[in-house]
C-alpha positions, 0 to 999 in steps of 0.5 A: 527049622533053624538056618545057620548061614547068611549071605550078603549080596551087592551091586558090583560097583558103587560110584557115589558123590557130586559131579560123579556123572563125569565118571560114565565114560570111565565106567563104560570103557570097562565094558568096552561099550560103543553103543548105549541104550538109555531108558528114561522118562519125560520128567527126566527129559523136562528136568534137563537131566537127560541132556546132561547125561547125553552130553557125557556120552557125546563128549566120548562119542558113544552111539546113544539110543534113547527110550524116554517113555517110562512111566511110574510102576511100569505095566507090562505093555510098557516093558514089552514096548521098551524091549521091542523098541530096544530089539529094533535099534542097533546092538546094545553093549550097555543099558542105562536106567536114568531116573527113579525106581520105575525107570530103573526097574524097567531098565532091569527087566528090559536088561533080563529080556535082552539076554534071556527073551521071553515075557516078563510073567516067565520071571515072576516072583523070586529066583527065576532069572537063569543067569546074568543079564544084559550090562546095566548102569543104573543112575537114580535121579531120586533118593527112594527105591534103592533100585540101583543096588537091589535084586527086584524089579516091580511091574504092574500086572494090570491084568490081574490088578496087582504090582508084582516083583521079579526077584533075583540077585542076577537083576542087581545092576552091574553099576550103580552111579549115584550123583546127588546133584541130579536130584537137586530139581525134584519137586517136593512131592516126589521128594517126600514119596521117594524118601519115606519109601526109602524109610520104609525099606530101612525100617523093614529090613531092620525089624525083619524076622532074624535070619536064623528063624525064616521059615523057608526051604533052600536058598532064599533072596530075602533072608531075614535080618543079619548084622550087615543089614542090621548096620546098613539099616540103622545108619540109613534110618538115621540119615533119612530121619535127620535129612528128609524133611529138610530136602522136602522143604529146601529142595536145593540143600545139596547136603540134605540131598546127598544124605538122603541119596546115601540113606536111600542106597544103604537102605536098598543094600539092606533090604535086598538082603534082609528083605521088606515085609507086611508094609510092602506086602499090603502095598502091592494090592493097594497100588493095584486099586489106586494111582498112588506112588508106591512110596506114599502107600508103603510109607502110610502103612509103615507106622501102623505095621510098626505098631502091629510089630511092637510085640516081637520087635520092641528092642529095635523099635526103641533104637528107632525112638532114639534115632528120632531123639525120643529117648525119655526117662518117664516112658517104658520100653513098650511106650518108647516103641510105640512112640517110634510109630507115632514119630513116623506118622508125625514125619509124614504130616511134616512132609505133606503125605497122607496118613490114612488109606481112605485119603488115597481113595481106598474103600472100606469095601476093599479092605478084605481083598487087600488083606487076602492078596497080601497074605499070599505074598510069601517071601514078604510075609514070612519076613514080618517078625510078627506072623500076620493072620487074616483077622489081626491084618484086617484090624491093622487095615481098619486102624490105617483105613 
């Protein structure tokens, strides 16, 4: 089938810039808010970032209740605990998600349950959210997931050993407030993992199957690549490639931090419309088996997936190679396309992240289970420009092992 129409969705309001946290009162006034439920994690508390945000809220006399027990890749039990805590408190006018992708994802699911009730499992997969969620302001403190503008929240279904995405355009926060100054205290490892995740989002949406050739009926969230997502993703790749190593090595470099945050934002806007693909599909079951950050897993897989996709995405791979400054007259286009994948592996080494699954603690015996579970995630698999089959995916995983 040929799909003839694409649609672009975005967060309603994006506020970006150094010191933009000072706009919080103006934003809350739009919601006529008095009572704020703020979701964050202990790392944000210890880094002093929560204090800065609470000072802004105290200046303007907001009633604030804080839940600061968000954990990486929130398990369903953590989601329910936060939701029950929110219900036991005052009336909530606005929810603020402050932190990395996990805190913002947790805030999204709590905003969903506050408005519609039920259990996270009621909303698993795509298009199961019945209407708008509670008003949500997302304030990211990492440059990575793009969760502040995306339609996806990832939770860990620990009973079934897999991370699951709840995906719906209603999940996009009402406001994304991005202040690069909030990322200055981020440790190098967190900067590396979140930054390489943003690069994976940008590359996967850029090289996704063209929207006309996505094999799916009806309305779909991840539509494949189209002109707006291509433009956003290409700019995101450029910003991240040119700034990630500097942001990791020079944590106080505010220009590199700002460029990374912008790159992550653009990648989030791209992939939440075009969609992720095979690297993310394989990252979900791997994430259920080992305790590695999501970005570390997707970043590791990205180069191998790029190699896998060269035959179907050569033109775009060559453009990525040029962004990496690999445009050499002595290479064929195929060699340049493979060189783009190698450049991503080199980048992983530069920022101190693993390049093999065995380094994460994956066993060779796990590879078949990873392949089977990856192939079952249809909304991501159908986006991959080369249609994965079990045998070819096993070969890819063995190369990455």
